[in-house]
N, C-alpha and C positions, 0 to 999 in steps of 0.2 A: 242523452240522445231523444228521449221522446219528446223533449221543450221543442228539441229545434223545429224549423219548419224545412220546407222541402228543400228551398236552395240550398239554404244554410249546411244541411245534412249534404248536401252533393258537394256541397265546398269542403267540409271534414273529411267528408272520403276521398277530396283528391288528396287530400295535404296527407293523408294517412297511406295512403296508394305509392306517394314518394319516402322511400324507406329513409334516403340519407336524410332528409329534414325528420321524422320520425327519433330515427337515431339521435343525429343531431341534437336536436329537443329534448330527448331526455337524460344525455348525457349532460348538456346547459344545467338543466335542471338539478341533476345529480348536484353538481360541482357547486353551484348557487348555494345549493340547502346545505350544504356540508360548509363549505365559510360563513352560511348565517350562525353556523357554531361553531366558529373558532374558537373561540375559549376555553370550548370543552372538548376540542383534539390541539391544539398547543397553545401550553399556559403555564410559568413559571407556579401557578398558586396550584393546588392539590385539589381534587373532585371532590372527596371525600373524604373528614380523616374522623376517624373511631380512637377516643380519649377520654377515659375512665367511662367508659359506656358511655358516650356522649355523643352524637353525631354532629358534626361541625363541617358548610362545605365553604370554604375559601373561595372556589372561583364565582359564589356569590357573594361573599357576605366577608369583611374583614373582623378578622377577631386579633386582639394583643397578645407579645408573647406570653406577656404573665397566667393568658389562659392558661399555657400550655405548660409553664411551671418556671417559665421563662423571667429575666429581672428586666422587661424595658418594657413600657407602654404600647411603642407602638405597633402599628400590625407586625404580624412574623413575616420572619423573612425564610421560607422554605425550604429554596435551595442552601440553605447554612448549616451543614452536620450535627451546631450543637443542637438545633429546633429539629429538627430529624430524630435527632437523638433522643431529646425531650419528648416527643409525641410515641415515638418504640417504645416506651418502657411502659406504658400505660396503653398502647392502641395500636396505630396504624395507619397510614397515608396511603389512598390513590389518584396515582399521576396522570394525567393525560398522555397519549400516545406518543406529542413531541413536547418536551417537557421546558421549554422556551416559549414565551411573548414573542413577538412582534419589536418588543422596548427592551427585551433581557439583553445585556454585556455579559458576555460569556467569560467571565477572567482566566478560565484552567485551558485554553484550548490548547493542542500539538505544536501550533505555529504558529506564527505571528498574524496577525489578521490582515488583510481576508483568508480566511485558511480554509481548503476545499473539503469538500465531503467525504465527512467518517459514519461510522454506523451511530454516532449518537447525535450529529448535524448532515444529517442524509443529502444536500444539499450546498453545504458548506457555510460560510458566513459570508457578509459584505465587513466592509474596511473597519466598519467599528466593533466589527467582536458580536453580531446581534446574527441570528438562526435564518439562513435562506427563505427556509420552508417554510418557519411563519412569518415571515416578511412577503411572501408573495401571497401566502394564505390569505392575512387580514389586506392586504393590497387588492387580492381579488375582491372580496368583499366590498371593498369599499369603491372600486371602480365601476361594479356591477349597477351597487346601489345608488349610486352617482350616474350614471348612465339611464337605469329606470327614472328616476325622479325627471332628470330633465328631459326625458324624451316625451313622460306624461303630463307634464306641464307644460311643452313645448306644442302637444294635441292639442289640449285642451284653448291656449291661448292662440291657436294660427287655426282651428277649425274655428273656433269660431270668427276670429276677422274673417276668415274667408267666407263664411256662411252669409255675414249683416253686408261685404261687400256685394258677394254673387248675388242675393238674393234682393236687395235694394238697387243695387246699380246705379247711375245719375252719377251725381257730380261725388257723394258720397264714395262711389269706386273710383272714380277719377281719380279726387283725393287723395286716397288711401295707397292708389296703386303710385302717383309720386313719390310721396311719402317712401314708400316701400324702396322704389330707385333708386331715392339719396339716402335712406338707412343702408339698403344690401349693397351699395358700392361702397361701404367702409369697407376699412382692411378689420377684421375681428381682433385675429391676434396680436394685432397690435395696440386697438385698445382697449383689451382684457391686461395685456403687458403693464399697459400707461396704467389701466386702474388697480393691478393687482402691486404695482411699485408706489403706489398715493395709498391706499387703503390696504389695510396687514390681512391676505390672502385667510379664508378658513374654507372651511367645506359647504359653506350656506351662501358666502361671499359669493366666492367662485362659482356655485349653479347660479342666482342672480345674475352675472357679469354674464355666462353663455346663454341664459337664459333670455338674453337683450336681442339677441339674434336670430339663435335655433328656431326658435316657434315660426319666421318666413316660410320654414321650408315645406309648410303643410298647406298655406292659404291657397297657392297657385292652383295646387287641384282643387280642392274644395269650393274656390269659386268658378271654377271652369264649370263643375259639376253645378250648384247653383245656378250662374247664367243658363244652364241648358236645359234646367228641371223646371224652371221657375215660369216660362209660359206652355207646361204642359198641362192637358186638360184637365185632370184630377189635381192639380192646383189651384187653378183657374175656379173646379167648380168646389174645393173647400174656400177659399175668398168667397161666394154668392151665400157659400152656407152660415157665413157670420164666422168660420174659424178664425180666431187671434192668426196672427205673423208668426209669433213665436211658435206658437202648436206646429205648424206650416212648417216653419225652418227644420223644427230638431224631431219633428215623428213619424211628418213624410218625407222630404227630401235629404236630411241627415242621413239616414241607412245608403242610400245611395253613395251617397261621398264617402262614408267611411270604408267603399270597397279601397279606395285609393290611397285611402290614411294607412289602413292597416300596413298594406304591401310598401309605405313607405318608413313605420316605424322601428323594423331591425334594423334600417340602413342607419336611421338618424339614431337610434341607440349603439350600433359600434363607432357610427362617426364620435361620439359623447365620449366612450372612454377613451379610444385613440385622443378626442383631443385635451382631455384630461391629465394623459399619458406627457404627451406635450409638452402642456406646462409645467409639468412634477421637471421632465425633462433641465428643460429651458430655466428651471429654478424662481420661476413665478407661478408655483399652482400652491399646493396645501405649504403648513407652517413644516417645518423643519423636525425630525422623528416621527411622522403621520407614516403609515404603509403604507408606499406607495408604488408602484412597478416603475410611474417614470422615472421615480428618483434614485431607482436600482439601474436603469438602464445609465443613467450618467454616471455612475458607482464601475458599472462595467465601461463605459466610456475611457475612465478615468486609471481602471487597473487591468490594463490587457495583460498582466499578466497571469489572473484568475479568471480562464474561459467561462469558468462553471459559473457566476453572474452571467453574464450576459447567453448565455446559453439557457438558463433556467429561466432567467426572465422574459427571452425571447419565444419562448418554447411558450409561456401560460399566455400571452398576449397573442399568440399566434393561435393556439388552441382554441380559444377566446371569441377570436372575429372569426374563425374560421367557420363554428360553429355557428355565428351569428348567420353567417351570408349563409350559409345551409336552410336554416331555419327560414331568414325573408326568400329563400328563394322559392321553397315549400309554400308559403303564406300567398306570396304574389303569384304563383301558377294554380294556387286553391280559388283567389277572388279574380282569377283572370276571365272574364266573359269569357273569351274566345277560346277557354278551354274547352271538351267535348267529354263528357260523363258517362 
């Protein structure tokens, strides 16, 4: 707080005064941090193994079964009662709270998959017999990381493009605007689906496909701010003093344009997450087997006799987007120049 300028301190105080936004921010941060350590919350490997006075960490490293007195050189299967018995003869195991990863197929379900919630599977299982809580936890992390990376990359490209257009204007701005009109008129979803059907989709491939269109959402507001500020007296004075265009753009004008950019970022983040979910739902998203909320929604549609799948995924997506919307409202009000302190 001591290093904040007076105007930024007022913005921070405005955000703190919005209790709904503050609670939403902390709750979303808590959920995201927990999801970052999904392997330590939901995993079919132990966190710690104590065997023959030695410490092992299967959640971080792979150990062969022969290390614990088994017969195979392959990685130990810690869900196998035989392996567990071998380890417990000379030590003990500490499993995570949920003993299933997002890819673990449970073979001893009380009923055919999808199985309903039990004490072992809190939210039940999906149609492939995988723990639903683990799938949602890993899918939450994947969706938020995808949204964060896409939003930051879009902001960098969009702000840079808008700054160049607005500062220089003229033919550069005219040609760039015509290009954006043509590019923005293309149906993004259809193009991404076509590209995903030609190229094997993956996390980074989908990110690049979405980035081709998402950066344009930041250009308009930044361009307008640079067009407005480039003729201000302090900009003209900086030019007379010999300051470079790059320094004028990014040191003096950009801070004013960042107000609108910051208010857009939570909206773009929420839209990026829902876009990835929609592509996965349609089957043009992440590869099969990935921890995907959209794929779980597709399972819910195909298994109406298992309502726990739809309710669980809808709750996860609903909570995620609602929290982001509340945080976005708080950021918008904090940066709104019409707000009085």
